[in-house]
C-alpha positions in Angstrom: 0.0 0.0 0.0 1.3 3.4 -0.9 2.2 5.7 2.0 1.4 9.4 1.7 2.9 11.3 4.5 1.7 9.8 7.9 -1.6 8.7 6.5 -2.3 5.3 5.0 -5.4 4.7 2.9 -8.0 2.3 4.3 -8.1 0.2 1.2 -5.2 -1.6 -0.6 -3.5 -0.3 -3.7 -4.5 -3.5 -5.5 -8.2 -2.9 -4.7 -8.3 0.7 -5.9 -6.2 0.0 -9.0 -8.5 -2.9 -9.9 -11.6 -0.7 -9.8 -10.2 2.6 -11.0 -7.1 1.9 -13.1 -4.7 3.7 -10.7 -3.2 2.9 -7.3 -3.2 5.5 -4.4 0.1 7.1 -5.3 -1.2 7.4 -8.9 -4.4 9.1 -7.9 -2.7 11.4 -5.4 -0.3 12.6 -8.0 -3.0 13.1 -10.6 -5.1 15.1 -8.1 -2.1 17.1 -6.9 -1.4 18.1 -10.6 -5.0 19.0 -11.1 -5.0 21.4 -8.0 -7.4 19.2 -6.0 -5.9 20.4 -2.7 -7.6 23.7 -3.3 -11.0 22.2 -4.1 -13.8 21.2 -1.6 -15.0 17.6 -1.5 -17.7 18.2 -4.1 -15.1 19.7 -6.4 -12.7 16.8 -6.1 -15.6 14.3 -6.7 -16.7 16.3 -9.8 -13.1 16.2 -11.1 -12.9 12.5 -10.6 -16.2 12.0 -12.4 -16.0 14.5 -15.2 -12.3 14.3 -16.1 -11.4 10.7 -15.2 -14.7 8.8 -15.3 -14.3 7.2 -11.9 -17.4 5.2 -10.8 -19.6 6.8 -8.2 -18.6 4.8 -5.1 -14.9 4.9 -6.0 -14.9 8.7 -6.7 -16.1 9.2 -3.1 -13.5 6.8 -1.8 -10.6 8.4 -3.7 -11.7 11.9 -2.8 -11.9 11.1 0.9 -8.6 9.3 1.0 -7.0 12.2 -0.9 -8.4 14.7 1.6 -7.1 12.6 4.5 -3.7 12.2 2.9 -3.4 15.9 2.3 -4.6 16.9 5.8 -7.9 18.3 4.4 -10.1 15.8 6.3 -9.6 13.9 9.6 -10.5 10.3 10.2 -14.2 10.0 11.1 -14.8 13.5 9.6 -17.7 13.9 7.2 -19.3 16.9 5.5 -21.7 17.3 8.4 -19.2 16.8 11.3 -17.7 13.7 12.7 -19.2 10.2 12.7 -18.6 6.9 14.5 -20.1 3.4 14.2 -20.3 0.5 16.6 -21.9 -2.9 15.9 -22.6 -6.2 17.7 -23.9 -9.6 16.7 -26.0 -11.2 19.4 -27.5 -14.7 20.0 -31.1 -13.6 19.6 -33.7 -13.2 16.9 -34.0 -10.1 14.8 -37.5 -9.5 16.2 -36.3 -9.6 19.8 -33.3 -7.4 19.1 -35.5 -4.8 17.4 -38.0 -4.9 20.2 -35.2 -4.3 22.8 -34.4 -1.1 21.0 -37.9 0.1 19.9 -39.6 -0.6 23.3 -39.0 2.3 25.6 -39.1 0.3 28.8 -36.6 -2.2 27.6 -34.4 0.4 26.0 -34.2 2.2 29.4 -32.4 -0.9 30.8 -29.4 -0.7 28.5 -29.5 2.5 26.4 -26.9 5.1 27.2 -27.9 8.1 29.3 -28.6 11.1 27.1 -31.4 12.9 25.3 -32.9 10.8 22.5 -35.9 11.7 20.3 -37.1 9.0 17.9 -37.8 10.4 14.3 -38.4 7.3 12.2 -38.4 3.5 12.4 -39.2 0.5 10.4 -39.7 -2.8 12.2 -36.7 -5.1 12.1 -34.8 -2.7 9.8 -33.9 0.6 11.4 -34.5 3.0 14.3 -33.4 6.7 14.0 -33.5 9.9 15.9 -31.8 12.9 17.4 -29.1 12.1 19.9 -27.6 14.4 22.5 -26.8 18.0 21.5 -27.3 18.0 17.7 -26.1 14.5 16.8 -28.0 11.9 14.8 -28.4 8.3 15.8 -29.2 5.5 13.4 -29.5 1.8 14.4 -29.7 -0.7 11.7 -30.7 -4.4 12.2 -29.6 -7.4 10.2 -30.6 -11.1 10.5 -27.7 -13.5 10.8 -29.7 -16.6 11.0 -32.6 -18.0 13.1 -31.2 -17.0 16.5 -28.5 -14.5 15.5 -28.9 -10.9 14.7 -26.7 -7.8 14.4 -27.3 -4.2 15.2 -25.1 -1.4 13.8 -25.2 1.9 15.6 -24.1 5.0 13.7 -23.7 8.4 15.5 -23.2 11.3 13.1 -23.1 15.1 13.2 -20.7 15.0 16.1 -19.1 18.4 16.8 -15.4 17.2 17.1 -12.8 14.5 17.1 -13.0 14.2 20.9 -16.6 13.1 20.7 -15.8 10.2 18.4 -14.0 8.1 21.0 -16.3 9.1 23.8 -19.4 8.0 21.8 -17.6 4.8 20.7 -16.9 3.9 24.4 -20.4 4.9 25.5 -22.1 2.7 22.8 -19.7 -0.3 23.2 -20.7 -0.3 26.9 -24.4 0.0 26.1 -24.2 -2.8 23.6 -22.5 -5.0 26.2 -25.5 -4.3 28.5 -27.9 -5.1 25.7 -26.0 -8.4 25.1 -26.3 -9.3 28.8 -30.0 -8.5 28.8 -30.8 -10.6 25.7 -28.5 -13.5 26.1 -28.8 -14.3 29.8 
């Protein structure tokens, strides 16, 4: 994998080259020559699309990795702030797992302390809402078999880097409590 300063892309050179025709060093050199360091994220994505024909998902990946490599974006940083995800697979059914999140009384037994306002939900699929002071919470549910299910918690619109690890720790602890509740 190509190194660019102290940053190392999250995907291998072989993977990016197989899908885009260039490895990381190749893309970073092309983008540097094109003046991408002075563009915003949308501008870099447009350049990758319009000039180089990079497929949609890959243009986002290349743009984000370029921004990280050039110090334009920090890890976990998105256009709307910072984001972090935590997931856990549990020995329970999808329906029971969803109910443990969607039912307020059960949720109170394991959910982290903090202000939560539900905004939308679809049974056995997702549960979303406002979290804390301006953040967004999204919990997605996945069946992994008859008595196995996964939930993936995504917290976005965090104000800064410091909140990322605090939220990760908070939710890892909460998911441990949920696992105890459902598996004991």
